[in-house]
C-alpha positions as CSV (number, residue, x, y, z in Angstrom):
1,M,74.9,110.1,89.6
2,G,72.0,108.3,88.2
3,S,71.9,105.2,85.6
4,I,70.9,105.4,82.3
5,E,68.9,101.8,81.6
6,Q,70.0,100.6,78.4
7,R,67.8,97.8,76.4
8,R,68.1,95.0,74.3
9,A,65.4,95.3,72.6
10,T,62.9,98.1,71.3
11,R,59.4,98.6,73.1
12,F,56.3,99.2,71.9
13,N,53.5,101.0,73.1
14,I,51.1,98.7,72.9
15,E,47.6,97.2,74.6
16,L,46.8,94.2,73.7
17,S,43.9,92.5,75.3
18,S,45.3,89.1,77.3
19,E,45.5,86.2,79.8
20,L,47.9,84.8,81.8
21,Y,48.0,81.3,83.1
22,T,48.9,81.5,86.8
23,K,48.6,78.4,89.6
24,R,46.2,80.5,90.3
25,G,44.3,80.4,87.7
26,V,43.7,82.5,83.8
27,V,44.6,85.9,84.4
28,Q,43.1,88.3,82.3
29,A,45.6,91.6,81.4
30,N,46.2,94.2,79.1
31,T,49.5,95.0,77.6
32,R,51.3,98.6,77.8
33,N,54.5,97.2,75.9
34,L,55.8,95.0,73.9
35,S,59.8,93.9,72.5
36,S,60.9,90.8,71.9
37,N,62.3,90.1,75.2
38,G,59.3,91.3,76.5
39,L,56.6,92.8,78.0
40,C,54.7,95.5,80.6
41,L,51.3,94.4,81.6
42,D,48.5,95.5,83.8
43,T,46.2,93.2,85.8
44,K,44.0,93.3,88.1
45,E,45.2,90.5,90.8
46,Q,49.3,90.8,91.6
47,L,51.5,88.4,90.1
48,D,54.1,86.7,92.2
49,E,57.6,87.9,91.3
50,G,60.2,85.4,89.8
51,G,57.1,82.7,89.2
52,V,56.4,81.5,85.4
53,V,53.4,82.4,83.6
54,G,51.6,80.8,80.1
55,V,50.9,84.7,78.1
56,S,48.3,84.0,75.3
57,L,48.4,87.6,73.4
58,F,45.3,88.4,70.9
59,L,47.7,90.6,68.3
60,T,44.9,93.0,66.1
61,N,45.9,94.6,63.2
62,D,45.0,98.8,63.2
63,G,43.7,98.1,66.5
64,I,41.3,95.5,65.7
65,E,41.3,92.3,67.1
66,D,41.3,89.1,63.8
67,P,38.5,86.7,65.1
68,D,41.0,84.2,63.2
69,R,43.6,84.6,64.0
70,E,45.1,82.2,66.9
71,P,46.5,84.2,70.1
72,L,50.5,84.3,70.4
73,N,51.6,81.7,73.8
74,L,54.4,82.0,74.8
75,K,56.1,81.7,78.4
76,A,57.0,84.5,80.6
77,R,58.8,84.7,83.8
78,V,57.6,87.7,85.9
79,I,60.7,89.9,86.5
80,W,58.6,92.7,88.8
81,C,55.5,93.7,90.2
82,T,53.9,96.9,92.2
83,E,50.7,98.4,92.6
84,R,49.1,100.7,90.4
85,E,47.4,104.2,92.3
86,D,43.8,102.3,90.8
87,Q,44.4,99.6,92.8
88,G,45.6,96.9,90.3
89,F,48.8,96.1,89.5
90,S,51.7,96.5,86.6
91,S,53.8,94.0,86.1
92,G,57.1,93.1,83.6
93,A,57.8,89.4,83.2
94,R,60.8,88.5,80.2
95,F,59.8,85.8,77.7
96,D,61.0,82.0,78.7
97,E,62.5,79.8,76.5
98,L,60.5,80.8,73.0
99,T,60.8,78.7,70.2
100,K,62.0,79.7,67.3
101,E,58.8,79.5,65.8
102,Q,57.4,81.6,68.2
103,E,60.3,83.6,68.4
104,T,59.3,84.4,64.4
105,L,55.9,85.3,64.8
106,L,56.9,87.5,67.5
107,N,59.4,89.7,65.4
108,Q,57.2,89.8,62.3
109,Y,54.0,91.2,64.7
110,L,56.6,93.8,66.2
111,V,58.2,94.2,62.6
112,A,54.7,95.1,61.5
113,L,54.0,97.3,64.3
114,G,57.5,99.3,63.6
115,G,60.4,98.2,64.4
């Protein structure tokens, strides 16, 4: 019998440009989805499961990045990382130790997406 995975937060399928700050340096990434608890992202480099990364999300309005808007900077722990068929990697990460301000900014963005 299969199990049903329950999520604590609604996920929004959205592609955002982002930068990850790892022990090995800056990694370019694109999100696949985003929630108030975490995100799924695609990278060309493998991320270390269990590792903590800095995440800069370049938020968009109607799919267009606002050059006057600062990126949303968060910290996340990589929960899983798997190789994709196109030679890149997909990873799931859970936000770690969000400040009240970060939580508010993230939730405001998610509300604007329809959540």
